[in-house]
N, C-alpha and C positions, 0 to 999 in steps of 0.2 A: 857470405853476405852479412854485412854488419846489422846491428840491432835496428838502427834508424832506417836503413835500406829496406829491411824486412817489413817494418811498420808502414812505410810509405807504400810498399807493394800491396799490403793487406788493405790499406785505406782505399787504394785505387780499385781493388777487386771487390770489396765488400760494402763500402759506404752506401752507395745508392741502392743496393739490394737489401741491406739489413736495417738501415735507418730511413724510414719513410719521409717523403717530401724533402729530399736533399738532392743537390746537384754539385758535382765537383767542378770547380773552376780552375784551380791550380793544385797540383799534387807533386811536390818535389821534396828533396832533402832540406831545402832552405825555407820552403813555405808550403803550407797546405791551406787552401782557401775553398770553403764550401758554403753554398747558399742554402738556407733553410726556407722552405715554402717559396721557391722561385716562381711557382705558378700563381701565387697570390700576392701581388705587389703591395697590398695593404697589410700584409702580415710577414713580409720577408725580412730576413736577417742574414748577415754574412759573418761566418766564423773564420778567423785567421789564426793559424797555429804555427809556432816556430819551436825548434828544438834547441834549448840552451846547452851550455857545457854541463857535463856531469849528468845529463839526462840519460835514463830515467831514474838512476840510483839515488842521487842526492837532490835533484831538482825536478820539479814537475814541469809539464809542458807550458809554454807561454801562450796566453790566450788574449786575443783582441776581438771585440765584437763591434760590428758596424751596422747601421740601419738608418734609413730615411724616415722610418715610420715610428719606431720606438724612441722614447725620450732618453736623454743622457743619463738621467737618474736610474732608469731601468737597466740600461747597458752597464752602468757601474755596479749596480747591485748584483746583476746576473753574473758579471765577470768575477765578483768576489765569491759567489756561491760555487762557480765552476772551479776556481782556484782551490777552495777548501775541499771540494769533491776530488780533484785530481791528486791532492796530497795523500789521499788514502790508498793510492795505487802506485806509490813509488816502487821502482824496480820492474814495473809492468808496462805494456803498451797503453798509452793514454788517449791517443788521438780519437779513435772511434768511440771510446767511452765519453769523452768530452762532447763530441758532436751529437751523440745520442742524448746526453743529458740536456743540452741546449734545446734540441728539437722537442723532447718530452716536456720541458718546462713551458715552452710556447704553446704546446698542445693542451696541457693541463690548465694553463692560466690565460685563456683568451682575453680576459679583461685587462691584461697588462698593456694592451695597446692604448688604454686611457688611464694609465697609472697616475700621471700628474694631476689629471682632473679629479680623480677619486681622492687623492691626498688633499687637494684644495677644498673639496666638498667637506671632508672630515674636519678641516680647519674652520670652515664657515659654520659648521654645525655647533662647534664648541664656543659659541659666543657667550661671554660672561653675563650672568644675570638673566639668562633666558632658559626656558625649559628645553632640555637637550632633545633634539630630533634624532632619528635613527637612519643609518645607512647600511643596507645589507647587500653583499655581493654574492651573486649566484653564477659561478664559473661555468657550470654545465650547460646552462641555457643562455649564457652570455648576456646577463642582465644586471642592472643595478636598481635596487628598490629604495626609494626615499620615503620616510614617514616624517613629514614636517609637522611641527607642533607650535601652536600659539595659544596661550591660555589653556582652556579646556577643549580647544578645537584642534583637529588634525586633518591632514591631507596626505593620502598615500598614492604614489605613482611609481610605475616600473618603466625604466628606460632599457629597451632592447638594443644591444650594440650589433649592428650589421657587420657582415664579413668585409664589406667595402668601406667601413669606417676609417677615416673621417670624410671620405669623399661623399658618402651618403650619411644623412643625419640619423640620430637616434630615433627609434620609434617609441612614442610614449603611450602606454596602455595601462589597464588595470587600475584606473583611478577610483578612489573610494574616499569619502569625506563626510564629516558631520557638519560642515559649513552649509549655509543656505545655497539653494540651487543656483542663484544668480552668480555667486562667487565661484562655485565649482565650474560652471560653464566658462567663466572668465579665465580661471586657472588652466583648464583643459585647452581652451582655444589659444590663449596667448603663449603658453609654453610650447605648443606645437608650432606656432608661427615663428617664435624665436629660433627653434631648431631648423625650420625650413629656410629661414633667411641666412643661416650659417652656410648652406650649401647651394642655394639658388640665387643667382644675381637678380637685382631688381629689373622689372620690365623696362623701365626708362633708364637707360644707361648708355653713355657714349661708347663708340666702338673701341676707343683706347682703354676706357675703364673696364669694358667687358673683356678685352683681351688680357687685362692684368688681374681679373677676378680669380681668386683662389678660395676653395672651400676652407672653412675653419672648423675646429672641433665644437661640437654642439652639446655634449653631455653636461659640462659644468655650467654653461650659459643657461640652458633650459631648466635644470634642476635648481640652480641658485635662485632663479626667479620664483619658482614654486616655494622654496624654503623661506625667502624673505617676505613674500606676500602673505603666506600663511602666518608667519610670526606677527605681522603688523595688523591683520584684520581685527583681532579681538580688542585692540586698543584704539581703533579709529573712532573719531567722534563725529557726530552729525554736525555739519557747519551751521545749521539753523538753531537747534536747541542745545548743542554742545554736550549732549549726553553720549555715552558710548553707543554705537549703532547696534552691535551684537550684544545680546544678553550674556551674563556671565556663564550660564549653563545652556548648553546646546539644546536640551529638551524644552527650553522656554522660547525657542525660535518661533516667530509668528509665521504660520503656513497660509493664512488667508490672504490672497492677493489684494483684497479690497481693504484690508486693515491699515490703519495709520502707522502701525509699527512694522509693517512689511518692509523689507530692506530693498532699496534700489541703488544701483551703481550707475552713475552717469558717465558720459563720454570721457571726461577728463580724468576719471578714476576715483573720484570721491564717492563716499557712501552716504546715503541719506535715509532717514525714516520717510516712508512714502507720504505720510500726512504732512510732515515738515516741508517736503519738496513741493507738494501740490499747493500748500498755503503760500510758499514763497513765490511760486510761479503765477499764482492767481491774484496777487496783490500788486498795486503800483509801487514804483514807476514801471512803465512798459517801454523800454528803449526800442528804437526803431529796428535795430539789428537783433533784438532778442536779449534776454537776460543772461548775465555771465555768472559763473560759479562764484559764490561769496566766500569760499574757504580762504583761510588766511595764508595759504601757500600753495604752490603747484604740487600736485600729487607726485611722489617719487616714481610712480610707475604709470605716468600719463602716456608713455610710449615704451618701446622695447630698446631704444638706442643704448641705454646704459649697459644692457646685457650683451650688446654687439661690440663692445670695446670702443664705443664712440661717446663723445660728450652728449649729454641729454639736453636737447633744446627745451627751453621753457623753464629752466631752473634758475640758477644765479644769473644767467646771461639774458634772461627775458626782461626787456624794459617794461612791458606792461605789468608783469607780476611784481617787479621790483618797485616801480613808482607807486602803484596803487596798494601794494601790500596784500593783494588777494590773488586767487588763482587766475581769474580773468579769462578762462576759456568758456566759450558759449555753452550754455546748458542744453543738453539734448536728452529728451525723455520720451519714450515711446508712447506713454499715455497722455502726453500733453503736446499735441500737434495742432496748435491753433495759431492764427495770425495775430499780430499786435492789435488790430482793430477789433477782432473778436474778443480778445482778452479784455480790452478796455470796455467794450460793450457789456460783457458779463460782469465786470467789476461795478460799472455804473448801475446795472440792474440790481445787483446785490445790495448796493448802498441805498438805492431807492426803497427796496423792500425793508431794509433796516430802519430807515426813517419812518416808513408807514407804521411799522410795529411800535416804534417809540411814541408816535402820535397817538396810537390806540391806547397804549399804556397810560400816557398822560391824561387822555380823555376819561378813562375809567377811574383814574385816581381822583 
């Protein structure tokens, strides 16, 4: 029996017993094809091996990796690693060693299923002129931890990668931040919503669109939102007074919900000092449909569309924002739920009191 014949026989007899999570598809002198993790479609990979001339004395085994799950970048890199590994065993049987190496690599590096997204996040983090955020990979518990920074503020979140990723979205947990509570709630809720939209179709969708819906990867989309939002918060200005909304030092944040410097976030995404917002809402004019946000532009995160790979409505394409030069979205504030008539009546009463006070001052003088 020749060398290759003996190696093929050994692979056929030992592969599935010695290398866990493998299944032989083809095992012949011309081609060995083995599936790794065939029981887990979202982690599966196919290893194709061929015996070149002068194998194994002068040439190592030829390796080709295939997968519908892993990126081309990962397949190329892993193929290079396997080639380097196989060269150390010239003159010896290499098929079982190569299959075992590939299986062990996938087992030790479960996060390689989202390698492209991790590389993109690392690129996003290295934005020139900004405080560099941190990205930590934890292979053992299949998680990616992001510490996003903006000024002296930070937001930490951990994304757990499920076994069924990307069919199931990442699970975001372990959030911690020195930002005000209203912004932490927004980051927590919106990032989870972005992740959910990646894998769940909208409720209102045509049958044709529903049939064509396919889950997309959620790690980069959800963490990119957290990264960019945290970077921008410390520099945002109140549309009324034009001062930065957040104080420079987190310890100076106003905790009293009744204070004028307590921070509010309105529906369109803009941040206001509570006192500035109440003053703006309480003063005329009082348009019939309610007051609109006076900010000079639409907020870049007025919705999640830009993180879903779609153009964001209400930016450059919005005629209202473009023509008026302002945000133009109706202001919604939980602490200001009054009708236009009530607002006008309150303003008139306030003005009447002011005139009475002025008359008393004039009389006393």
